[in-house]
C-alpha positions in Angstrom: -44.2 19.6 -30.1 -45.7 21.5 -33.1 -43.2 24.2 -32.7 -40.4 21.7 -32.5 -41.6 20.0 -35.8 -42.0 23.3 -37.6 -38.5 24.4 -36.5 -36.7 21.5 -38.0 -39.1 21.1 -41.0 -37.7 24.4 -42.1 -34.3 22.9 -42.5 -35.8 20.1 -44.6 -37.6 22.6 -46.8 -34.4 24.6 -47.4 -32.6 21.4 -48.4 -35.3 20.4 -50.8 -35.2 23.9 -52.4 -31.4 23.6 -52.8 -31.7 20.1 -54.3 -34.2 21.3 -56.9 -31.6 23.8 -58.1 -28.7 21.3 -58.1 -29.9 18.3 -60.0 -26.6 17.2 -61.7 -25.7 14.7 -59.0 -29.2 13.3 -59.1 -29.1 12.7 -62.8 -25.8 11.0 -62.4 -27.1 8.7 -59.8 -30.1 7.9 -62.0 -27.8 7.1 -64.9 -25.9 4.7 -62.6 -28.9 2.5 -62.5 -28.7 1.9 -66.2 -25.1 0.8 -66.0 -25.2 -1.3 -62.9 -28.5 -3.1 -63.7 -27.5 -3.6 -67.3 -24.3 -5.2 -66.4 -25.6 -7.5 -63.7 -28.8 -8.5 -65.6 -26.6 -9.7 -68.5 -24.2 -11.5 -66.0 -27.0 -13.3 -64.2 -28.8 -14.2 -67.4 -25.6 -15.6 -68.9 -24.9 -17.6 -65.6 -28.4 -19.1 -65.7 -28.1 -20.0 -69.4 -24.8 -21.7 -68.7 -26.4 -23.8 -66.0 -24.4 -22.2 -63.2 -26.1 -22.0 -59.8 -27.6 -18.6 -59.0 -29.2 -17.3 -55.8 -32.6 -16.8 -57.4 -34.2 -16.1 -60.8 -32.1 -13.7 -62.7 -35.0 -11.3 -63.1 -35.7 -11.4 -59.3 -32.0 -10.6 -58.6 -32.2 -7.6 -60.9 -35.1 -6.2 -58.9 -33.3 -7.1 -55.7 -30.3 -5.1 -56.8 -32.5 -2.2 -58.0 -34.0 -2.0 -54.5 -30.6 -2.1 -52.6 -29.1 0.4 -54.9 -32.1 2.6 -54.6 -31.7 2.7 -50.8 -28.0 3.4 -51.0 -28.2 6.1 -53.7 -31.2 7.8 -52.1 -29.3 8.4 -48.8 -27.4 11.7 -49.0 -23.7 11.5 -48.1 -24.0 14.2 -45.5 -20.8 13.1 -43.8 -18.9 15.1 -46.4 -20.7 18.3 -45.6 -20.2 17.8 -41.9 -16.6 17.1 -42.4 -16.0 20.3 -44.3 -18.0 22.3 -41.8 -15.8 21.0 -39.0 -12.6 21.6 -41.0 -13.5 25.2 -41.7 -14.7 25.8 -38.2 -18.2 26.7 -39.3 -19.6 24.1 -36.9 -18.6 26.4 -34.0 -21.0 29.1 -35.1 -23.7 26.5 -35.9 -23.5 25.1 -32.4 -24.6 28.5 -31.1 -27.9 28.4 -32.7 -31.0 27.7 -30.6 -31.5 24.3 -32.3 -29.8 21.0 -32.0 -27.0 20.7 -34.5 -27.5 17.0 -35.0 -31.2 17.1 -35.4 -30.9 20.1 -37.8 -28.4 18.3 -40.0 -30.5 15.1 -39.9 -33.6 17.1 -40.9 -31.8 18.7 -43.8 -30.6 15.3 -44.9 -34.2 13.9 -44.7 -35.2 16.8 -47.0 -32.7 15.7 -49.5 -33.8 12.1 -49.1 -37.5 13.1 -49.6 -36.5 14.8 -52.9 -34.2 12.1 -54.2 -36.0 8.9 -53.2 -39.1 9.2 -55.5 -37.0 10.2 -58.6 -34.4 7.5 -58.0 -37.1 5.0 -57.2 -38.8 5.7 -60.6 -35.4 5.3 -62.3 -34.8 2.0 -60.6 -38.3 0.8 -61.5 -38.0 1.7 -65.2 -34.5 0.3 -65.5 -35.3 -3.0 -63.8 -38.4 -3.4 -65.9 -36.5 -2.5 -69.1 -33.9 -5.2 -68.4 -36.3 -7.9 -67.2 -39.6 -7.2 -69.0 -41.2 -8.2 -65.7 -42.7 -6.5 -62.7 -42.8 -8.2 -59.2 -46.1 -8.6 -57.4 -47.5 -5.3 -56.4 -47.8 -6.6 -52.8 -44.1 -7.0 -52.7 -43.4 -3.6 -54.1 -45.9 -2.1 -51.6 -43.8 -3.6 -48.8 -40.4 -2.7 -50.2 -41.1 1.0 -50.7 -41.9 2.1 -47.1 -39.3 -0.2 -45.6 -36.8 1.1 -48.2 -37.5 4.7 -47.2 -37.1 3.8 -43.5 -33.8 2.0 -44.3 -32.5 5.0 -46.3 -33.3 7.2 -43.3 -31.4 4.9 -41.0 -28.5 4.8 -43.4 -28.5 8.6 -43.5 -28.3 8.7 -39.7 -25.3 6.3 -40.0 -23.6 8.8 -42.4 -24.3 11.5 -39.9 -22.5 9.5 -37.3 -19.6 9.0 -39.7 -19.4 12.8 -40.3 -19.2 13.5 -36.6 -16.1 11.5 -36.4 -14.4 14.4 -38.1 -14.2 16.1 -34.7 -11.3 13.7 -34.1 -10.3 12.6 -37.6 -9.0 14.9 -40.3 -10.6 12.7 -43.0 -13.6 10.4 -42.4 -13.3 8.9 -45.9 -11.6 5.7 -44.7 -14.5 5.1 -42.3 -17.0 5.7 -45.1 -15.1 3.3 -47.4 -15.1 0.7 -44.7 -18.8 1.1 -44.3 -19.3 0.7 -48.0 -17.4 -2.6 -48.1 -19.3 -3.9 -45.1 -22.6 -3.0 -46.8 -21.4 -5.0 -49.8 -20.5 -8.1 -47.7 -22.7 -8.0 -44.6 -25.6 -6.0 -46.1 -26.2 -8.1 -49.2 -25.8 -5.2 -51.5 -25.3 -7.2 -54.7 -26.5 -10.7 -53.7 -28.9 -11.9 -50.9 -27.2 -12.9 -47.7 -28.7 -16.4 -48.0 -26.0 -17.2 -50.5 -23.2 -16.4 -48.0 -21.7 -18.9 -45.6 -23.3 -19.3 -42.2 -20.5 -17.5 -40.4 -21.0 -14.4 -42.5 -24.7 -14.4 -41.9 -24.2 -14.6 -38.1 -21.7 -11.7 -38.2 -24.1 -9.7 -40.4 -26.9 -10.2 -37.9 -24.8 -8.2 -35.3 -24.7 -5.2 -37.6 -27.3 -2.8 -39.0 -26.3 -3.5 -42.6 -28.8 -6.4 -43.3 -31.6 -4.2 -41.9 -30.6 -1.3 -44.2 -30.3 -3.3 -47.4 -30.8 -7.0 -47.7 -33.9 -7.5 -45.5 -36.0 -4.8 -47.2 -35.0 -5.8 -50.7 -35.5 -9.5 -50.0 -39.3 -9.1 -50.3 -38.8 -9.0 -54.0 -37.4 -12.5 -53.9 -39.4 -15.7 -53.7 -38.3 -16.2 -50.1 -37.9 -13.1 -48.0 -35.2 -13.1 -45.3 -37.7 -11.8 -42.6 -41.3 -11.1 -42.0 -42.6 -7.5 -42.1 -43.1 -7.6 -38.4 -39.6 -8.7 -37.7 -38.2 -6.0 -40.0 -40.2 -3.4 -38.1 -38.7 -4.6 -34.9 -35.2 -4.7 -36.3 -35.5 -1.2 -37.7 -36.8 0.1 -34.4 -33.9 -1.5 -32.5 -31.2 -0.1 -34.8 -32.8 3.3 -35.0 -32.7 3.5 -31.2 -29.1 2.3 -31.1 -28.1 4.8 -33.7 -29.8 7.7 -31.9 -28.0 6.8 -28.7 -24.7 6.6 -30.6 -25.3 10.0 -32.2 -26.2 11.6 -28.8 -23.1 10.1 -27.2 -20.6 11.0 -29.8 -22.0 14.6 -30.1 -21.7 15.1 -26.4 -18.1 13.9 -26.5 -17.5 16.3 -29.4 -18.8 19.3 -27.5 -16.7 18.5 -24.5 -13.6 18.2 -26.8 -14.4 21.6 -28.3 -14.8 23.2 -24.9 -11.5 21.7 -23.6 -9.7 23.1 -26.6 -11.2 26.5 -26.3 -13.7 26.1 -29.2 
């Protein structure tokens, strides 16, 4: 077990070293917090001043949005790298290594996540505080941070699954875009799912998107969508289902490569 961990930890260390040298994307994502939180904080404040119904206090909604965007932006879009490796045929050589291709790619992505998440989390915290002049209870933040990291890891695994579809699809961008839209609607990316109709909430409960976004961030609101224990259970269920889906699709991909002489 120790040898197994060391083997894949090396992929994570390499990914972290590369991320340290290529920070332009990270700075761009951090700047995005300024734009998105600035726009929506002004929008929700204006709506509240006009007497329009809002889902929660405007300042709480800003922190909620900061949490959901932190999760999304921290998860590296590894489906793009996997797609390019499959297009170029590099994946054939990688499959010959004495390591699992899927686990190695996931370990590398977790390395990127470990580097990105603290910096983007700090950017989200500072921006949310700058626009609201308020900090949520420390107990709520202490719950959101670990759950947010776990949710970002699960989202990374879903991106990995998306990338593996490139074995059959020339371009996985449509699948990624569909996932983005589903996160917006069924994940509660911008607004808590509690403001959506009942039918939307029921459909969302059948997907991993609320577990990835809305449920972890809802602890920053007055009324959380779930209890910490229920969120642990939900994360465990979807992590297991995603692992099974990854294993299944990768086995199918290897069979397809063998049949086609790869």
